[in-house]
C-alpha positions as CSV (number, residue, x, y, z in Angstrom):
1,M,-0.2,0.2,0.1
2,K,1.2,3.2,-0.8
3,S,2.1,5.8,1.9
4,P,0.0,8.6,2.4
5,F,3.0,10.7,3.1
6,A,6.1,12.3,1.4
7,E,6.3,10.6,-1.7
8,K,10.2,12.3,-1.9
9,T,12.1,10.6,0.6
10,A,15.7,11.4,1.5
11,G,19.0,10.2,3.7
12,I,21.6,12.1,5.2
13,I,25.2,10.7,5.8
14,I,27.2,12.8,8.6
15,I,30.9,11.9,7.5
16,G,33.7,12.3,10.0
17,N,36.3,11.1,12.7
18,E,35.5,14.4,14.6
19,I,31.7,13.8,15.2
20,L,32.0,10.7,16.2
21,S,34.5,10.8,18.4
22,G,32.3,14.1,20.0
23,M,35.1,17.1,19.3
24,V,33.1,18.6,17.3
25,Q,28.8,19.0,17.8
26,D,26.9,18.4,14.5
27,Q,24.7,21.1,13.8
28,N,24.1,20.3,10.3
29,T,21.5,17.0,11.2
30,P,18.5,19.6,12.3
31,F,18.9,22.5,10.1
32,M,18.9,20.0,7.3
33,A,15.9,17.7,8.7
34,R,13.9,21.1,9.0
35,Q,14.7,22.3,5.8
36,L,13.5,18.8,4.1
37,R,10.5,19.2,6.2
38,Q,9.2,22.3,4.6
39,S,10.5,21.2,1.4
40,G,8.1,18.4,1.5
41,I,10.7,15.8,1.3
42,E,10.4,13.3,3.9
43,L,13.8,12.6,5.8
44,R,13.9,9.1,6.9
45,Q,17.3,8.0,7.7
46,V,20.5,10.0,9.7
47,T,23.6,8.0,10.4
48,V,27.1,9.2,10.8
49,I,30.1,7.4,10.0
50,P,33.9,7.6,9.9
51,D,36.2,9.1,7.2
52,N,36.8,5.4,6.0
53,V,36.3,5.2,1.8
54,E,34.8,1.9,2.2
55,E,32.5,2.5,5.1
56,I,31.3,5.4,2.6
57,A,31.0,3.7,-0.3
58,R,29.0,0.6,1.3
59,V,26.4,3.5,3.0
60,V,26.3,5.7,0.2
61,M,25.1,2.8,-2.1
62,E,22.6,1.4,0.6
63,F,20.7,4.7,0.7
64,S,21.5,5.8,-3.2
65,R,19.0,2.6,-3.4
66,K,16.5,3.2,-0.8
67,Y,16.0,7.4,-1.0
68,D,15.3,9.4,-3.5
69,F,17.7,11.9,-2.4
70,V,20.8,11.4,-0.3
71,F,22.6,14.5,1.3
72,T,26.5,13.7,2.4
73,S,28.2,16.2,5.0
74,G,31.7,16.5,5.3
75,G,35.3,14.7,3.9
76,L,35.5,17.6,1.3
77,G,38.9,19.3,2.4
78,P,42.1,18.7,1.0
79,T,43.6,16.8,3.9
80,H,44.8,13.2,4.4
81,D,41.0,12.5,6.3
82,D,38.7,13.7,3.5
83,V,37.5,10.7,1.3
84,T,34.3,11.5,0.9
85,I,35.0,12.1,-3.2
86,E,36.9,8.7,-3.0
87,G,34.0,7.1,-1.3
88,V,31.1,7.8,-3.3
89,S,33.3,7.5,-6.6
90,E,33.8,3.7,-4.9
91,A,30.3,3.7,-4.5
92,F,29.3,3.7,-7.9
93,L,32.5,2.2,-9.4
94,V,33.9,4.7,-10.9
95,K,37.1,7.1,-10.7
96,P,37.7,10.2,-9.3
97,V,39.0,12.8,-11.9
98,L,40.0,16.3,-12.1
99,N,37.6,18.9,-12.9
100,T,38.8,21.2,-15.2
101,Y,36.4,24.1,-13.9
102,L,36.9,23.3,-10.0
103,A,40.7,23.6,-10.8
104,N,40.5,26.9,-12.0
105,L,38.5,28.1,-9.6
106,I,41.2,26.6,-7.1
107,H,43.7,28.5,-9.4
108,E,41.8,32.0,-9.2
109,R,41.7,31.2,-5.2
110,F,45.7,29.9,-4.4
111,G,47.7,30.9,-6.8
112,S,49.5,29.2,-10.1
113,D,51.5,26.7,-7.9
114,L,48.9,24.2,-6.3
115,N,50.0,21.7,-4.7
116,T,48.3,18.0,-4.4
117,E,46.2,18.8,-1.7
118,Q,45.1,22.0,-3.3
119,L,43.9,20.0,-6.0
120,K,42.2,17.2,-4.4
121,M,39.4,19.6,-3.8
122,A,38.8,20.1,-7.4
123,L,38.3,16.0,-7.8
124,V,34.9,14.9,-8.4
125,P,33.5,11.1,-9.3
126,Q,33.8,10.6,-12.9
127,G,30.5,11.7,-14.4
128,A,29.1,13.8,-12.0
129,D,27.2,17.3,-12.5
130,L,28.3,20.7,-11.0
131,I,25.6,23.2,-10.2
132,G,26.3,26.8,-9.8
133,H,24.7,29.7,-8.8
134,E,25.8,32.9,-7.9
135,M,25.7,32.9,-3.8
136,L,28.1,29.3,-4.1
137,R,31.9,30.3,-4.1
138,F,32.4,26.6,-5.9
139,P,29.5,24.8,-7.2
140,L,27.6,21.4,-5.7
141,I,28.6,18.4,-6.9
142,R,25.8,15.8,-7.5
143,Y,26.5,12.4,-8.6
144,R,23.4,10.5,-9.6
145,N,21.1,11.7,-6.6
146,V,23.3,12.3,-4.0
147,F,24.4,15.5,-3.0
148,L,28.2,16.3,-1.3
149,Y,28.0,18.7,0.9
150,P,31.2,20.1,2.8
151,G,30.7,20.1,6.5
152,V,31.2,23.7,7.3
153,P,27.7,24.7,8.4
154,K,27.5,28.1,6.6
155,L,28.9,26.3,3.2
156,L,26.5,23.7,3.8
157,R,23.2,25.9,4.2
158,E,24.1,27.6,1.3
159,K,24.4,24.7,-1.2
160,L,20.9,22.9,0.5
161,F,19.5,26.2,-0.4
162,V,20.5,25.8,-4.0
163,T,19.9,22.0,-3.8
164,L,15.9,22.8,-3.1
165,Q,15.6,24.9,-5.6
166,H,16.4,21.9,-8.1
167,I,14.2,19.3,-6.8
168,E,10.8,18.5,-6.0
169,G,9.1,17.9,-2.8
170,C,5.6,17.1,-2.0
171,P,3.7,20.5,-0.4
172,T,3.1,19.5,3.2
173,F,1.3,21.2,5.8
174,Y,1.3,21.4,10.0
175,A,-0.6,22.8,12.4
176,K,0.1,22.0,16.7
177,I,-2.1,22.0,19.8
178,F,-0.7,22.3,22.8
179,I,-2.8,20.3,25.7
180,D,-2.7,20.5,29.7
181,D,-3.3,16.9,30.3
182,R,-1.0,13.5,30.5
183,E,0.0,11.5,27.3
184,S,-1.2,8.7,28.9
185,E,-5.1,10.1,29.2
186,V,-4.6,11.5,26.0
187,A,-3.4,8.0,23.9
188,P,-6.9,6.4,23.6
189,L,-8.1,9.5,22.2
190,L,-5.3,10.1,20.0
191,N,-5.8,6.3,18.8
192,E,-9.7,7.1,17.8
193,V,-8.8,10.4,15.9
194,V,-5.2,8.8,14.2
195,E,-7.5,5.7,13.0
196,D,-10.1,7.7,11.6
197,N,-7.8,10.5,9.5
198,E,-4.8,8.2,7.9
199,E,-4.0,11.2,5.7
200,T,-2.7,13.3,8.3
201,R,0.3,12.1,10.6
202,I,-0.2,13.1,14.0
203,G,2.3,13.1,16.7
204,S,2.4,13.9,20.7
205,Y,5.6,15.5,22.6
206,L,6.4,16.7,26.2
207,V,7.1,20.3,25.7
208,E,8.0,23.1,28.6
209,D,6.5,26.3,27.2
210,Q,6.4,29.0,29.6
211,G,7.9,27.3,32.5
212,Q,5.1,24.6,32.3
213,F,5.4,21.0,30.7
214,L,2.8,20.6,27.9
215,L,1.4,18.2,25.5
216,L,2.0,18.6,22.0
217,L,0.6,17.7,19.1
218,T,1.9,18.0,15.6
219,L,0.0,17.4,13.1
220,Q,1.3,16.9,9.2
221,S,-0.3,16.1,5.7
222,H,-0.3,16.7,2.2
223,N,-3.7,17.5,1.9
224,K,-4.5,20.4,3.5
225,L,-8.4,20.0,3.8
226,K,-7.8,16.7,5.5
227,L,-5.7,18.4,7.9
228,D,-8.0,21.1,8.4
229,V,-10.8,18.3,9.0
230,T,-8.3,16.6,11.6
231,L,-7.8,19.8,13.7
232,S,-11.1,20.5,14.4
233,D,-11.9,16.8,15.1
234,L,-9.1,16.6,17.9
235,I,-10.1,20.4,19.2
236,D,-14.0,19.0,19.5
237,R,-12.4,16.2,21.3
238,F,-10.9,18.1,23.9
239,P,-11.9,20.1,26.4
240,K,-11.8,23.8,26.0
241,E,-9.7,23.9,29.5
242,K,-7.4,21.5,28.1
243,I,-6.2,23.7,25.1
244,I,-3.6,26.4,25.6
245,R,-2.6,27.4,22.1
246,V,-3.3,26.2,18.9
247,E,-0.9,27.1,16.2
248,H,-2.1,26.7,12.5
């Protein structure tokens, strides 16, 4: 049975020993998750893996087969542990090749005497596409459905912005209800609403709101009419004094 939720799916691969060791905190996943959700692309899986060519190749191939879009973060620099290009190339059984356009950009930035490490940043998987944009210093690298991002949050955000102009998700509508009640008390009612409204995804979470712990109910649907019907259904089932706030 086809899911009533997002038609386009995505996986995120965070690459870096520094993330796994706790020396650097991953800032990119939360940002990408929010942006993908707003673009109607359903994030299905996030994984963090080391700077290892074989591991990168294995996970990239797995994600590429499972999801419509794959986003990698990290491993695109000039140092010995930047091996994402090599890993992605191995995943698709191609070789890393020097891209002349990227080499010229690096030449303009660093000068004529480029060393091996600097030229490493001009390597791409053979057959990769480059997507340029006026806000990007260096173009976005895409191989099939895999988009390669640097680990630096500012640069990643710029490239994700460009990416989302080139791919399409499914319009998604949202609503929130803040309830002053226990989740255990609300669960039977939620189960009834979920069963009656299959095209709307409902989640429940305990949150702190202005010093008070409340139950947050989230609603998500690709059909605005269905979302509105579900929202009205929930509001009608709760005593008015239990509903603190509705965001729609």
